C-alpha positions as a printed NumPy array, in Angstrom:
array([[-178.119,  -53.946,  -75.232],
       [-177.058,  -50.636,  -76.794],
       [-176.739,  -48.933,  -73.409],
       [-174.265,  -51.572,  -72.2  ],
       [-172.408,  -51.522,  -75.505],
       [-172.14 ,  -47.731,  -75.391],
       [-170.864,  -47.828,  -71.821],
       [-168.17 ,  -50.391,  -72.646],
       [-167.201,  -48.594,  -75.853],
       [-166.46 ,  -45.506,  -73.711],
       [-164.639,  -47.617,  -71.137],
       [-162.457,  -49.143,  -73.883],
       [-160.787,  -45.77 ,  -74.298],
       [-159.616,  -45.833,  -70.654],
       [-157.569,  -49.037,  -70.239],
       [-155.879,  -47.661,  -67.118],
       [-159.19 ,  -48.169,  -65.306],
       [-159.312,  -51.898,  -66.013],
       [-158.368,  -53.528,  -62.704],
       [-158.062,  -56.876,  -64.466],
       [-155.39 ,  -55.469,  -66.763],
       [-152.964,  -55.161,  -63.884],
       [-150.322,  -57.882,  -64.037],
       [-150.678,  -58.674,  -60.334],
       [-154.349,  -59.633,  -60.82 ],
       [-154.045,  -61.178,  -64.276],
       [-151.695,  -64.004,  -63.285],
       [-153.819,  -65.177,  -60.33 ],
       [-157.016,  -64.884,  -62.362],
       [-155.596,  -66.889,  -65.272],
       [-154.454,  -69.578,  -62.84 ],
       [-157.944,  -69.789,  -61.337],
       [-159.509,  -70.049,  -64.797],
       [-157.124,  -72.825,  -65.813],
       [-157.846,  -74.713,  -62.574],
       [-161.551,  -74.838,  -63.483],
       [-161.579,  -75.164,  -67.277],
       [-161.014,  -78.481,  -69.053],
       [-157.547,  -79.267,  -70.409],
       [-158.842,  -79.222,  -73.993],
       [-161.881,  -78.083,  -75.951],
       [-163.723,  -74.874,  -76.763],
       [-164.081,  -72.365,  -73.931],
       [-165.792,  -69.002,  -73.741],
       [-164.572,  -65.785,  -72.118],
       [-167.839,  -63.87 ,  -71.627],
       [-167.115,  -60.145,  -71.532],
       [-163.593,  -60.671,  -72.843],
       [-162.888,  -56.97 ,  -73.344],
       [-159.555,  -56.488,  -75.092],
       [-158.511,  -60.098,  -74.463],
       [-156.764,  -59.397,  -71.146],
       [-157.543,  -62.925,  -69.92 ],
       [-158.416,  -64.768,  -73.134],
       [-154.947,  -64.371,  -74.614],
       [-152.925,  -65.566,  -71.594],
       [-155.311,  -68.516,  -71.134],
       [-154.907,  -69.469,  -74.814],
       [-151.132,  -69.004,  -74.645],
       [-150.842,  -71.132,  -71.496],
       [-153.192,  -73.925,  -72.604],
       [-152.691,  -74.563,  -76.316],
       [-155.307,  -77.354,  -76.352],
       [-158.009,  -74.863,  -75.399],
       [-159.735,  -73.039,  -78.236],
       [-160.671,  -69.731,  -76.639],
       [-163.637,  -67.718,  -77.878],
       [-163.85 ,  -64.145,  -76.621],
       [-167.357,  -62.676,  -76.592],
       [-167.91 ,  -58.99 ,  -75.881],
       [-170.722,  -56.491,  -76.37 ],
       [-168.369,  -53.601,  -77.223],
       [-166.991,  -53.161,  -80.737],
       [-164.292,  -50.847,  -79.344],
       [-163.173,  -53.405,  -76.772],
       [-162.851,  -55.992,  -79.516],
       [-160.965,  -53.5  ,  -81.692],
       [-158.39 ,  -53.302,  -78.855],
       [-158.23 ,  -57.093,  -78.602],
       [-155.01 ,  -58.913,  -79.402],
       [-155.241,  -60.26 ,  -82.929],
       [-154.459,  -62.658,  -84.661],
       [-155.442,  -65.994,  -83.102],
       [-155.112,  -67.969,  -80.771],
       [-158.362,  -66.318,  -79.654],
       [-161.441,  -66.026,  -81.838],
       [-163.394,  -62.86 ,  -81.002],
       [-167.135,  -62.441,  -81.513],
       [-169.328,  -59.387,  -81.004],
       [-172.298,  -60.276,  -78.803],
       [-173.572,  -60.565,  -75.264],
       [-174.418,  -63.204,  -72.717],
       [-177.984,  -63.52 ,  -73.938],
       [-176.642,  -64.536,  -77.332],
       [-173.731,  -66.736,  -76.325],
       [-172.07 ,  -69.128,  -78.731],
       [-171.849,  -72.87 ,  -78.417],
       [-171.512,  -75.678,  -77.961],
       [-168.7  ,  -74.988,  -75.528],
       [-166.779,  -77.105,  -73.038],
       [-166.425,  -74.404,  -70.381],
       [-167.005,  -70.715,  -69.769],
       [-165.779,  -67.946,  -67.5  ],
       [-166.651,  -64.333,  -66.896],
       [-164.516,  -61.822,  -65.016],
       [-165.348,  -58.175,  -64.309],
       [-168.762,  -58.4  ,  -65.972],
       [-171.502,  -59.582,  -63.609],
       [-171.154,  -56.557,  -61.332],
       [-172.322,  -54.506,  -64.316],
       [-175.486,  -56.576,  -64.818],
       [-178.783,  -56.128,  -63.05 ],
       [-180.441,  -59.256,  -61.688],
       [-182.579,  -59.76 ,  -64.789],
       [-179.613,  -59.617,  -67.155],
       [-177.503,  -61.817,  -64.872],
       [-180.276,  -64.432,  -64.828],
       [-180.604,  -64.227,  -68.618],
       [-176.865,  -64.587,  -69.15 ],
       [-176.679,  -67.616,  -66.839],
       [-179.658,  -69.246,  -68.544],
       [-178.166,  -68.704,  -72.009],
       [-174.744,  -69.958,  -70.935],
       [-176.389,  -73.097,  -69.557],
       [-178.007,  -73.724,  -72.951],
       [-174.665,  -73.481,  -74.774],
       [-172.492,  -75.513,  -72.413],
       [-171.902,  -79.188,  -73.114],
       [-172.988,  -81.647,  -70.406],
       [-170.547,  -81.583,  -67.488],
       [-168.951,  -78.314,  -68.633],
       [-167.741,  -75.919,  -65.909],
       [-168.668,  -72.299,  -65.356],
       [-166.585,  -69.754,  -63.424],
       [-167.994,  -66.294,  -62.669],
       [-166.235,  -63.531,  -60.754],
       [-168.536,  -61.129,  -58.947],
       [-168.312,  -58.37 ,  -56.354],
       [-169.633,  -58.493,  -52.795],
       [-169.698,  -55.449,  -50.551],
       [-170.53 ,  -51.786,  -50.718],
       [-171.349,  -50.048,  -53.973],
       [-168.45 ,  -48.361,  -55.777],
       [-168.938,  -45.493,  -58.187],
       [-167.819,  -47.524,  -61.213],
       [-169.704,  -50.687,  -60.322],
       [-173.451,  -50.929,  -60.685],
       [-174.523,  -54.058,  -58.85 ],
       [-173.266,  -56.069,  -55.93 ],
       [-174.593,  -59.534,  -55.262],
       [-174.971,  -61.508,  -52.102],
       [-173.368,  -64.907,  -52.725],
       [-176.697,  -66.657,  -52.099],
       [-178.389,  -64.416,  -54.656],
       [-176.015,  -65.247,  -57.504],
       [-175.811,  -68.948,  -56.607],
       [-179.621,  -69.001,  -56.585],
       [-179.694,  -67.52 ,  -60.094],
       [-177.217,  -70.167,  -61.305],
       [-179.263,  -72.974,  -59.756],
       [-182.455,  -71.56 ,  -61.291],
       [-180.729,  -71.654,  -64.693],
       [-180.074,  -75.388,  -64.186],
       [-176.482,  -75.456,  -62.95 ],
       [-175.382,  -77.976,  -60.314],
       [-172.486,  -78.088,  -57.857],
       [-172.906,  -74.337,  -57.48 ],
       [-170.614,  -72.736,  -54.911],
       [-169.434,  -69.231,  -54.105],
       [-166.189,  -68.418,  -52.328],
       [-164.161,  -65.263,  -51.706],
       [-160.994,  -64.622,  -53.659],
       [-157.855,  -64.988,  -51.558],
       [-156.049,  -62.024,  -53.086],
       [-158.521,  -59.362,  -54.265],
       [-160.795,  -57.715,  -51.667],
       [-164.547,  -57.949,  -52.367],
       [-164.043,  -60.401,  -55.268],
       [-165.885,  -63.7  ,  -55.091],
       [-165.988,  -66.673,  -57.432],
       [-169.023,  -68.679,  -58.412],
       [-168.258,  -72.143,  -59.733],
       [-170.846,  -74.439,  -61.248],
       [-171.278,  -77.   ,  -63.969],
       [-173.919,  -78.17 ,  -66.349],
       [-175.224,  -81.579,  -65.282],
       [-174.087,  -84.59 ,  -67.287]])
């Protein structure tokens, strides 16, 4: 865990590199999240970073109680305080719950297959029955900044192995190489 935390602590000092911080990607991503998440309840932003998505989701949907979970103390130090978002230091293998939905953007491409499987399994354990999951991941050639690319069938297989149902993967309409995995915990 410390290696990932160290990497993200260093990355926190370079916000200009955060593709998800760009307004043209943030709006579309927030809309996608809100399309999948429930209208009310407790939802988790896994790998929330400085709150780039957690805050606009919480501001747009006041009946959602957003929990931002990140492995990097420096990312959380940059996060927008005070509430509406509750921030917690941790990782996907130590997720919080029970929760009514979860999403992760700009994280899974930094996880090897073992960590991705562990994160999906732990998320499954913390989601309430019927709760949705939305995961952004990268398909395509390796980039210098990104560690791991997944074939859609590979990541959907990991989600199904964790127990998720209604698992699908589809390309993003606006951001090249981005794909979305959607799933839910069975009722």
